[in-house]
N, C-alpha and C positions, 0 to 999 in steps of 0.2 A: 493718372487720376490722383487727385489729392483728397484725402478724407477730411471732412469738416466735422468737427466735434463741438458739441456745446455742453456746457456744464451749468448747472443751476446751484447757486449758493444760497442756502437758507440763512437768512439774517436773523440772528437771535437778538432779543431786546437787550438794551444796555443794562448794566447792573442796577442803576437807579430806576430805570423803567420797570425792570422785573420786580423791584422792591415795592414801588409805589402803585403800579397798575396790576401786574399779575398777583402781587401779594396783597397790599393794603386795599386797593380798589375792589378786587373781587371778593375779599373778605367782608368789606363793608356791605356789598350787595347781598352776600349770603346772610349776614347778620340782620339786614333789613327784611329779608324774606322770612327768617326765623321769627323776627319781631311780629310780622304780619300774622304768623300762626297763632299768636296769643289771642287773636280776635275770633278764632274758630272754637266754638263751644258746642258740644264737648269735643275735645281732641282725643281720639282713641289712642290707646297705648301702641297697638301695632303700627298705626300710621305715624306716630311720633318716632318709633324705632326706625322705620324706613327713611324718614326725613333726616334723622341724625346720621344714619349710615351714608346717605348721599352727601351730607355736609362733610363727613369725615373723608370720603373719597375725594371731594374737591380740594380739601386741605392738603391731603397727601400729594395730589397732583401739583398743587401750588408749590409745595415744599420741594418736590423733585425738579420742577421747572426752575425754581430759583437756584437750587443746588447746581444745576448745569451751568447757568449763567455765572454764578459765583465762582465756580471752578475756572472758567475762562477768564474772568476778571482777575483772579489771583495769579494766573499764569502770565497775563499780559502786564499787570501793574505791580504785583508783589505786595499789594495792600492787604496784609493779613488781618489787621484789626478792623478794617472796614467790612470785610467778609464776616468776621465774628459778630460785629454789631448787627449786620443784616440778619444772621441766624438768630441772634438774641431777640430781635424785633419779631421774627416769626414765632419764637417761643412765647413771647407775650401775647401775640394774637391767638396762639393755641390755648393759652390759659383762659383768655377772654371767651373763646369759643366753648370751652368746657363749662365755664360758669354759666353761660347762656343755656347750654344743654340742661344743666341742673335746674335752672329757673323754669325752663319749659316743662320739665318733668314734674315740678311742684304744682304747675297749673294743669296737669293732665286730668282727664275725666276721672272723678273719684271712683266711680263704679268699676273702672278698668283696673284700678290699683288695689282694691280691697280684696280680701281673701274670699274665694268663692265657696269654700267648704262651710257647712253649717257649724255653729258653735257647738263644741263638744259638750256632752252631758256633764252634769255636776250634781253634787249633793249640797244641801244647805249648810253643812258644816265645813265644806271644802273651799279653798281659795281658787279663783280662776284668773289666769293671766292670759288675756287675749292678745296683748301686744306689749312690746318692750316698753312702751311709753305710758301704759296705764294698767292698773290692776283692780280687780273687783272681788269682793268677798261678801258672804252673807252670814248673819248670826244663825245659830242652830234653830231658833224658833221661826226664822224666816221673816221677821218683822223689820229688820234693818239691813240695808245694803250699804257697803262701804266702797266708795270710788276714790282712787288716788292716782295721780299722774296727769298727763297731758290730754286734752281733748283732741284726739287725732282722727285721721281719715277712717271712715267706716265704723267708728266707735259706737254710735247710736244704734246702727243696724245690728251690730253684733250683740248689743245688750238687750235687744227686743225680746228674744226668746226667754232670757232670764226673767225679765219683768213680767212676761205673760205667765210663766210657771209659778211665780211667787205670789200666790193668792193672798198670803198673810202680810205682804209687804206694806209697811206704813211710812217708813222714813228712809231717805237717801242721805247718807253722810258724805260730805265732799271734802277733799283735800287736793286742790289743783291750782297750778299757776295760770291756767287758761289754755289757749290753743286755738284750734280751728273754730272760727265763728259759726260756720254752718252746722258743724257737729254739735256745738253747744246749743244752738237753737233747736235742733232735732231732739236732743236729749231733754231739753226744757219742755217741749211739747208733750213728750211721753210722760213726764212727771206730772204736768198740769192735767193731762187727760185722765190720769188715774187718781188724781186728788191726793198725791203723796205729800208728806212733809219733807222739808230739807233742813239739814243741820251741818254746821262747819265746826270741826274739832280743832283745826290748825289754821289753814289759810285757804281762801277761795278768791282768786284774782282774775282780772281781765274778763274773758268770755265765760269763765266759770260763774261769774255773778249772775249771768242770764239764767243759768240752771238753778242757782240758789233761789232767785226771785220766783221761779215757777212753783215753789212749794206753797202748800196751803198754810201751814205753820212754818215759820222760818226762824231758826234759833242759832245762837252761837255758844260754843263751849268756852270755858275759862281761858282767856288769853287768845282766843281765836280772832282772826282778822279778815276783813273783806277789802280787796284792793281794786281800785278803779283807775283807768287811764283812757285817754282819747284813742279812738281807733287809728290804726296805722299799719303800714306794710313795708318792710324792707324791700328795696329794689322795685318799688311800685311802678316805676316808669317802664319796666320790662314786662309787667303783667297788667296791662291796662284793662283787661276784662274783669279784673278784681278791683273795683273802685270802692274803697272803704267809705269814702265820704257819702256815697249813695246808700250805705247800709244804716246810717244813723237814724233817718226818719222812721224806718220800720221798727227798730229796737226801741226808739223813744216811745212810739205808740204802744208797744208791748209793755214797757216798764210802767207807763202811766196806767194802763189797764190793770196792772198788778198792784196799784195803790201807791206807787212811788211819787214823792213830791216833785213837781216840775222844777222848782228852784234847785233842788239837789241834782237833778238831771242836767240842768243848764251848766252847772259847774263841771260835771263829769265830761260833757261833750264839748266843752270849750277849753279845757285844760291842755297843757302841753303834751306831746306824744310820749316823751321819755319817762318822766317820773311817775310812779304809782302812788296814788293817794289812798291812805288808810284812814277813813273816818273813825271817829270815836264811837263807842257803843251808843252813847246818847244821840249823836248825830244820825246814826243809822235807824234808831227807834223813832226819832222825830220825823225822819224822811219816809218812814214806812217800809224801809228795806227789811228790817228785822221786826217781826211781829211782837207785840207786847204780851207779857204773860197774862 
């Protein structure tokens, strides 16, 4: 009797096929799926972590798969630099993947990222640093609050207990380049609700101006400046759920309600994204941004 044996040979993809289909093609599909996640509001942090872990697993599998094919290709052809170029391409895809992760994290639900612990107690003579990006302090008589730094996630909610306990508070002094639009709006509502005054000692730009305009009396110190620019967002195409152009009508209505001249607002909302416009004090008083003595 003669033995009949069969063997099955698993055909691996070609080097180019592994690079374009297993590598680039699958990565494009993963990137498209991640892009779709930007439409999920709110995106909880645990869910985001699970998605990123899955994306990392797929990328590692892609890299291992390509590595096997690249090793065969090198043995058969000896084309060393072709293999190096392939791994370099994978490295660039890895960098793009990490950048997309970071952008997704920036758009994660604000409530999931803010500190859950209550704001620590303070005395009116002490300084409170809630976040590396902003600091708050009070005068001893409790009449003035000093805010400096960036309007960052969770800021307004963390300041709420301090505002509630400061019964003598009259004025909020601002020194900020701006920051999160939604936090600025929330801070502005709290100031407007309490009928507080606002003052700028140095600079208040971008979204900080929304907070400044919330003041009943709005004043500038010697040399202080207010900076305005049109709304914008870096990498906006990767965060479509944050559409800055749709935010303009809401803030225009708010600013008009605070007595700001519509011609002034027309210039602010139609100017270029990049440069910041610093109006003169006369322009600010004429437009109703700064209240007259």
